[in-house]
C-alpha positions in Angstrom: -93.9 119.7 -43.2 -90.3 120.3 -42.2 -90.3 123.4 -41.0 -92.8 122.5 -39.0 -91.4 119.4 -37.7 -88.5 121.0 -36.7 -89.9 123.4 -34.3 -91.6 120.2 -33.1 -88.7 118.4 -32.2 -87.1 122.5 -30.9 -90.1 121.5 -28.3 -89.5 118.4 -27.3 -85.9 119.2 -26.9 -86.9 121.7 -24.4 -89.3 119.9 -22.8 -87.8 117.2 -22.4 -84.4 118.6 -21.1 -86.3 121.2 -18.8 -88.7 117.9 -17.5 -85.4 116.0 -16.4 -83.2 118.7 -14.8 -87.2 119.0 -12.6 -87.5 115.0 -11.9 -83.7 115.0 -10.9 -84.3 117.6 -8.0 -87.2 116.9 -7.2 -86.4 113.0 -7.0 -83.0 114.1 -5.1 -85.3 116.0 -2.8 -87.7 112.5 -2.3 -85.0 110.9 -2.3 -82.8 111.9 0.3 -85.9 112.2 2.8 -86.7 108.4 2.0 -89.2 108.6 0.3 -88.3 106.8 -2.9 -87.0 103.9 -2.3 -85.2 101.6 -5.2 -86.0 105.4 -7.2 -82.9 106.4 -5.5 -79.7 104.0 -4.5 -77.1 104.3 -2.9 -75.1 104.7 -5.8 -72.2 107.1 -4.9 -73.7 108.5 -2.7 -77.1 108.4 -4.0 -78.6 109.4 -7.5 -82.1 109.2 -8.9 -82.8 106.4 -10.6 -86.1 106.0 -13.8 -85.4 109.5 -14.5 -85.5 107.8 -18.2 -89.7 107.9 -17.4 -89.1 112.3 -18.9 -87.9 110.8 -23.0 -90.4 107.7 -22.1 -93.1 110.7 -21.6 -92.2 112.2 -24.8 -92.1 109.4 -26.8 -95.7 107.6 -26.0 -97.1 111.8 -26.7 -94.6 112.0 -29.7 -94.5 108.9 -31.1 -96.9 107.3 -34.4 -100.3 107.1 -33.7 -100.4 103.3 -35.0 -97.5 102.8 -32.6 -97.0 104.2 -29.2 -99.2 101.9 -27.3 -96.3 100.3 -28.1 -94.2 102.3 -26.4 -96.1 103.3 -23.3 -96.9 99.9 -22.4 -93.5 98.5 -22.0 -92.7 102.5 -20.0 -95.7 101.6 -17.8 -94.6 98.3 -17.0 -90.9 98.8 -16.8 -91.4 101.6 -14.3 -92.8 99.2 -12.1 -90.2 97.0 -12.3 -87.8 100.4 -11.5 -90.2 100.9 -8.3 -90.0 97.4 -7.4 -86.6 96.2 -7.8 -85.0 92.7 -6.7 -88.3 93.0 -4.6 -89.5 89.7 -4.9 -93.9 88.3 -4.4 -94.1 86.7 -0.8 -95.7 83.7 -2.4 -93.3 83.0 -5.2 -89.6 82.9 -5.6 -90.0 85.9 -8.3 -88.7 89.2 -8.5 -91.1 91.6 -8.9 -89.7 93.5 -11.7 -88.7 90.8 -13.7 -92.3 89.5 -13.7 -93.1 93.0 -15.1 -91.0 93.7 -17.6 -91.5 90.0 -18.9 -95.4 90.8 -19.0 -94.5 93.9 -21.0 -92.5 92.7 -23.2 -95.2 89.9 -23.6 -98.1 92.5 -24.4 -95.5 94.3 -27.0 -95.0 91.5 -28.7 -99.2 90.9 -29.2 -99.9 94.4 -29.6 -97.5 94.4 -32.4 -98.6 91.7 -33.6 -102.2 92.7 -34.2 -100.7 96.5 -35.5 -99.3 94.1 -38.3 -95.6 93.8 -37.4 -95.6 89.9 -37.5 -92.3 88.6 -36.4 -90.6 91.7 -36.4 -92.4 92.6 -32.9 -91.0 89.3 -31.3 -87.3 91.2 -32.1 -88.3 94.5 -31.3 -89.2 93.2 -28.0 -86.0 91.4 -27.7 -83.9 93.9 -28.1 -84.9 95.2 -24.8 -81.9 93.0 -23.3 -78.9 94.0 -24.9 -80.7 97.8 -24.4 -81.3 97.0 -20.9 -77.6 95.8 -20.3 -76.4 98.8 -22.6 -77.5 101.0 -19.4 -74.9 99.9 -16.9 -72.9 102.4 -17.2 -72.8 106.0 -17.7 -73.7 107.3 -21.2 -73.3 104.3 -23.1 -77.2 103.4 -23.3 -77.3 107.5 -24.3 -74.9 106.7 -26.3 -76.0 103.5 -28.5 -79.3 105.2 -28.4 -78.5 108.1 -29.7 -75.4 106.5 -32.7 -78.6 104.3 -33.3 -81.1 106.4 -34.5 -78.6 108.4 -37.0 -77.7 104.7 -38.4 -81.6 104.2 -39.2 -82.0 107.7 -40.6 -78.8 106.6 -42.9 -79.9 103.2 -43.5 -83.9 105.1 -44.2 -82.4 107.6 -47.0 -80.6 104.7 -48.4 -83.5 102.7 -49.0 -85.8 104.7 -50.2 -88.5 104.4 -47.2 -91.2 106.3 -47.3 -93.8 108.5 -45.4 -95.5 106.8 -43.0 -99.0 108.2 -41.4 -98.0 110.9 -44.0 -94.1 111.9 -41.9 -90.9 112.1 -43.3 -89.9 108.2 -42.6 -86.9 109.6 -41.0 -89.4 111.6 -38.3 -89.2 108.7 -35.8 -85.5 108.2 -35.0 -85.3 111.8 -35.2 -87.5 112.7 -32.3 -85.5 109.1 -30.9 -82.2 111.4 -30.9 -84.3 114.5 -29.9 -85.8 113.7 -27.0 -82.3 111.5 -25.6 -79.9 114.4 -26.4 -81.9 116.2 -24.4 -82.1 114.0 -21.4 -78.6 112.8 -21.8 -76.0 115.4 -20.2 -77.0 114.4 -16.2 -76.6 110.5 -17.5 -73.2 111.0 -19.2 -72.1 113.0 -15.7 -73.4 110.1 -13.8 -76.2 111.8 -12.1 -78.9 110.3 -12.9 -79.5 106.8 -13.8 -81.9 106.1 -17.1 -83.5 102.7 -15.5 -85.6 99.9 -17.0 -88.1 102.7 -17.7 -85.6 104.9 -20.0 -83.6 101.9 -22.1 -87.0 99.3 -22.3 -88.7 102.6 -24.3 -85.7 103.8 -26.0 -85.6 99.7 -27.2 -88.9 99.4 -28.7 -89.0 103.3 -30.2 -85.9 101.9 -31.9 -86.9 98.0 -33.2 -90.1 100.3 -33.9 -87.9 102.1 -36.0 -85.9 99.6 -37.5 -88.5 98.1 -39.2 -89.7 101.2 -40.7 -87.0 101.5 -42.4 -87.4 98.8 -44.7 -89.7 95.8 -42.5 -88.3 92.3 -41.0 -85.3 92.1 -42.5 -84.0 95.6 -42.0 -85.3 94.8 -38.2 -82.8 91.8 -37.9 -80.0 93.6 -39.7 -80.2 97.0 -37.5 -80.5 95.4 -34.2 -77.6 92.3 -34.5 -75.6 96.0 -35.1 -77.2 97.5 -31.8 -75.8 94.4 -30.5 -72.4 94.8 -31.6 -71.9 97.7 -31.2 -73.5 98.0 -27.6 -70.8 95.4 -26.8 -68.2 97.7 -28.6 -68.8 100.3 -25.7 -69.1 98.2 -23.0 -66.3 96.2 -23.7 -63.5 97.8 -21.3 -66.4 97.7 -18.4 -67.0 94.1 -19.8 -63.3 93.3 -19.7 -63.1 93.9 -15.9 -66.4 92.1 -14.8 -65.6 89.2 -16.8 -61.7 89.2 -15.5 -62.9 90.2 -11.6 -66.4 88.0 -11.7 -66.0 84.8 -14.4 -62.7 84.2 -14.2 -62.3 84.6 -17.6 -59.0 86.5 -18.0 -58.6 86.4 -21.7 -62.5 87.1 -22.8 -62.4 87.6 -26.6 -65.3 90.1 -28.5 -67.1 87.1 -29.0 -68.0 86.4 -25.1 -68.7 90.6 -24.8 -71.9 90.3 -27.6 -73.0 86.5 -25.3 -73.1 89.2 -22.4 -74.7 91.2 -24.0 -77.3 89.1 -25.5 -77.9 87.0 -23.0 -76.1 88.4 -19.8 -78.3 90.3 -16.7 -80.9 88.7 -14.4 -83.4 87.4 -17.3 -79.8 85.1 -18.8 -79.5 83.9 -15.3 -82.7 82.5 -14.5 -83.0 81.2 -17.3 -79.4 79.0 -16.9 -80.3 78.4 -13.4 -83.6 76.8 -15.2 -81.5 74.9 -17.9 -78.3 74.5 -16.7 -79.4 73.5 -12.7 -75.9 74.0 -10.6 -73.7 72.4 -13.6 -70.6 74.4 -15.0 -69.0 73.3 -18.6 -66.2 74.5 -19.5 -65.3 74.8 -23.3 -62.2 74.2 -24.7 -62.9 74.6 -28.1 -61.3 77.5 -29.8 -64.2 77.9 -32.6 -66.9 78.1 -29.4 -64.2 80.5 -27.3 -64.2 82.9 -30.0 -68.1 82.8 -30.1 -68.7 83.5 -27.1 -69.9 80.4 -25.5 -67.7 80.6 -22.1 -69.8 83.5 -21.4 -73.5 81.4 -23.0 -72.9 79.0 -20.7 -71.3 80.3 -17.3 -73.8 79.7 -14.6 -73.5 81.4 -11.0 -75.7 78.4 -9.7 -73.2 76.2 -10.5 -70.8 75.3 -7.6 -67.5 77.2 -9.2 -64.4 76.0 -7.8 -62.2 78.9 -7.1 -60.7 78.6 -11.1 -63.7 80.2 -12.5 -64.9 82.8 -9.6 -62.9 85.0 -7.6 -64.3 84.5 -3.9 -65.1 87.8 -2.2 -64.3 89.9 -5.8 -66.7 93.0 -6.5 -70.2 92.8 -8.1 -69.3 95.6 -11.7 -72.8 94.4 -12.3 -74.9 96.4 -10.8 -78.2 97.4 -10.4 -78.0 100.1 -13.7 -74.7 101.8 -14.3 
């Protein structure tokens, strides 16, 4: 059993490594000829985006049969997001990518409930947000994925998690680790972008692994740890982003956590709906430490110079 699993992981590693190299070369060839659009953004002279399709395909094929459709669902809708990016429907002021992502998250929740994950399916779907934010600098999402895979393995050993579908419980997080390890060298070098298809797929796969560790409360605990670790990994770039874009010159770790939880396009869209064009100032020390300045920062408000430095470059970007 264990030797066959080792051989399977070696096979997965080789296929994912070679597949990543092939897709990188193919996307570069097509991208330079102008055929890929949003899949070859003009970042550092042109970088293939959505190469995370390779580990997504691996996970969809080799994940636990009971849950692989969750990875398949979110990967398909996330890849649509990668393809269309920030383009909007002609009949509505809604981004095609955001709409596709939202549909995918809802389906993950629904199908997860059907497969007996209960309320954990909601947490698994929401884990997409912090993993998406982690993918905004080279290698950060891969680092979070691999570290959380190993943390999950350790937690499974501590909790004495029972085998699943006649496979050792640790099969799931180790599969995620191996696939990400094979994919990540070019990502760490800033040569490729994982894209939504990659970080969304890893998010759902990790969420399922969290659930298999011991149910709902383990899902909650490991998801919280993921958010905090993501904020720690991105603290340097977030500090620059806070100072130059949000004019929060003394960000706290709570601000970083709140950015991981609520940053990005979806969070800003919710702020637009809820806060309209209002901007609230937070002066309470406790709320400041908890990150409420970031939570209530409304990019759609009419800001004065004390909030936003005019002409500042964006450090958010689409990905990395």
